[in-house]
C-alpha positions as CSV (number, residue, x, y, z in Angstrom):
1,M,90.6,-35.4,64.7
2,T,87.4,-33.6,65.6
3,T,86.9,-32.2,69.2
4,K,84.3,-35.0,69.9
5,E,87.3,-37.5,69.2
6,Q,90.1,-35.8,71.1
7,L,88.5,-35.7,74.6
8,K,86.1,-38.7,75.2
9,L,84.8,-39.5,78.7
10,N,84.8,-43.0,79.9
11,D,81.8,-44.4,81.7
12,Q,83.7,-44.2,85.0
13,Q,84.6,-40.4,84.6
14,L,80.9,-39.8,83.7
15,E,79.6,-41.5,86.5
16,R,81.7,-39.4,88.8
17,L,80.8,-36.1,87.1
18,A,77.4,-37.0,87.4
19,Q,78.2,-37.3,91.4
20,V,80.0,-33.8,91.3
21,D,76.9,-32.3,89.8
22,A,74.7,-33.9,92.3
23,D,77.1,-32.8,95.2
24,Y,76.7,-29.2,93.7
25,R,73.0,-29.5,93.8
26,M,73.0,-30.4,97.5
27,Q,74.7,-27.2,98.2
28,H,71.5,-25.5,97.6
29,T,68.9,-28.4,98.6
30,D,70.7,-29.5,101.8
31,P,73.7,-27.4,102.5
32,S,74.0,-28.8,106.0
33,N,75.0,-32.1,104.7
34,C,77.0,-31.1,101.7
35,R,80.7,-31.4,101.4
36,P,83.0,-28.8,100.4
37,M,84.0,-28.9,96.8
38,I,87.6,-28.4,95.6
39,I,89.0,-27.2,92.3
40,I,92.6,-27.2,91.7
41,R,94.2,-24.6,89.7
42,T,95.6,-25.8,86.7
43,P,97.4,-23.2,84.6
44,L,98.3,-23.9,80.9
45,D,100.8,-22.1,78.9
46,H,100.0,-23.5,75.6
47,L,97.0,-22.0,74.8
48,P,96.2,-20.1,71.7
49,S,96.2,-16.5,72.1
50,W,92.9,-14.6,72.6
51,E,92.8,-13.0,69.1
52,A,93.1,-16.9,67.9
53,R,90.3,-17.8,69.9
54,L,88.1,-15.0,69.3
55,A,88.4,-15.6,65.7
56,D,87.3,-19.0,65.4
57,P,84.9,-21.0,67.4
58,L,86.6,-24.2,67.0
59,V,89.9,-22.8,68.2
60,M,88.1,-21.4,71.2
61,L,86.3,-24.7,72.0
62,Q,89.4,-26.8,71.7
63,A,91.3,-24.1,74.2
64,E,88.3,-24.6,76.7
65,L,88.4,-28.4,76.4
66,D,92.3,-28.4,76.9
67,S,91.8,-26.2,80.0
68,L,89.3,-28.9,81.2
69,R,91.4,-31.8,80.6
70,P,93.5,-31.4,83.6
71,H,90.6,-31.4,85.8
72,L,89.2,-34.6,84.4
73,E,92.6,-36.2,85.1
74,I,93.3,-35.4,88.4
75,G,89.5,-35.6,89.3
76,D,88.8,-32.4,91.3
77,D,85.4,-30.9,91.4
78,R,85.4,-28.7,88.4
79,V,82.1,-29.2,86.6
80,A,82.6,-30.6,83.1
81,S,81.4,-27.6,81.3
82,V,82.9,-25.0,78.8
83,R,82.0,-21.4,78.1
84,V,81.9,-19.4,74.9
85,Q,84.3,-16.7,76.1
86,F,83.4,-13.2,74.9
87,G,84.4,-11.4,78.1
88,T,81.9,-9.2,80.0
89,P,80.5,-6.8,77.2
90,Q,77.6,-8.7,76.0
91,V,74.9,-7.3,77.9
92,A,76.4,-3.7,77.8
93,A,77.1,-4.3,74.0
94,A,73.3,-5.1,73.2
95,F,72.2,-2.0,75.0
96,G,74.7,0.2,72.6
97,C,78.1,0.3,74.7
98,S,81.1,0.2,72.8
99,V,83.6,-2.8,72.9
100,V,87.1,-2.7,73.2
101,Y,89.5,-5.5,72.4
102,P,92.9,-5.5,74.7
103,E,95.7,-7.3,73.3
104,N,95.7,-10.9,74.3
105,S,92.7,-10.5,76.5
106,L,89.0,-10.8,76.5
107,P,86.9,-8.0,75.2
108,A,85.6,-5.4,77.6
109,T,83.0,-2.5,78.0
110,G,84.5,0.4,76.5
111,S,81.7,3.0,77.5
112,H,78.6,3.2,79.3
113,I,75.4,4.9,77.7
114,L,73.7,6.2,80.9
115,E,74.4,9.2,82.7
116,N,72.4,8.2,85.8
117,A,71.4,4.8,86.9
118,E,67.9,6.4,87.0
119,D,67.7,6.5,83.5
120,V,67.7,2.6,83.0
121,E,63.8,3.1,82.8
122,Q,64.1,4.7,79.5
123,L,66.0,2.0,78.0
124,A,64.4,0.0,75.3
125,I,64.7,-3.8,75.4
126,P,67.2,-4.8,72.8
127,A,66.7,-7.5,70.4
128,L,67.8,-10.9,71.1
129,N,70.6,-10.8,68.4
130,A,71.8,-7.2,69.7
131,G,75.3,-6.6,70.0
132,M,77.4,-9.8,70.5
133,Y,74.5,-12.1,71.2
134,S,74.1,-12.8,67.4
135,K,77.7,-14.2,67.4
136,L,77.1,-15.7,70.6
137,A,74.0,-17.8,69.5
138,E,76.0,-18.9,66.2
139,W,79.1,-20.1,68.3
140,T,77.0,-21.9,70.9
141,E,75.2,-23.7,67.9
142,I,78.7,-24.8,66.5
143,W,79.7,-26.0,70.1
144,Q,76.8,-28.1,70.6
145,E,77.4,-29.8,67.3
146,N,81.0,-30.5,68.4
147,L,81.1,-30.9,72.0
148,P,82.0,-34.2,73.5
149,N,79.5,-36.4,75.3
150,G,79.3,-35.6,78.9
151,I,80.5,-31.7,78.3
152,H,78.2,-29.1,78.7
153,I,77.9,-25.5,77.8
154,C,77.4,-23.1,80.9
155,A,75.9,-19.7,80.7
156,R,77.6,-16.6,82.6
157,F,76.1,-14.3,85.0
158,T,76.4,-10.8,83.4
159,G,75.4,-8.5,86.2
160,D,78.7,-7.0,86.2
161,T,78.0,-6.0,82.5
162,A,74.3,-4.8,83.3
163,A,75.8,-2.6,85.9
164,V,78.2,-0.8,83.3
165,A,75.3,-0.6,80.9
166,R,73.6,1.1,83.7
167,G,76.2,3.5,84.4
168,M,76.8,2.1,87.9
169,A,80.4,2.2,89.5
170,G,80.6,-1.8,89.6
171,K,79.0,-4.9,91.0
172,K,79.1,-3.6,94.6
173,E,76.6,-0.8,93.6
174,Y,74.6,-3.2,91.5
175,Y,74.2,-5.9,94.2
176,N,73.2,-3.4,96.8
177,S,70.6,-1.6,94.3
178,S,66.9,-2.9,94.5
179,R,66.8,-3.6,90.7
180,S,69.5,-6.4,90.9
181,G,66.9,-9.0,92.3
182,I,69.6,-10.2,94.6
183,S,69.4,-9.9,98.3
């Protein structure tokens, strides 16, 4: 049975999820009149190890769908999305930072390449397939072919990793820097 067949959303679920999406958008467009959004923690103990998920795109996709299923069943405000989970080192790896793979955990940045944050100006823009990006693109394409109707792939903000590549102490320093673009 394919992932498309294992998780099929009915019309009622699709309509509810469209309303959830509209409610999230309202937080930006009309925050004074939006409702609080509630996501219930639904821990699962039967998911494959991270080593298994990181070795096979369909194993990872199935684990993401299995994590989403309880939210669909209880009807909380979780967006019906899945994410290719390569941890935080994607941006940093594209700039040449090493990647470490802790046991049964997501990859992480193992080093930074800059001595000072000011050195960021000397960095060359990496190729679109640098570091983990080629694998991310490959897996995203596989997921798009196998994604059930109504489920979306979401992107991840990588500001933390950009801060690591720049040699910053962490996200607080990144968010407080003038280069973050975040105020």
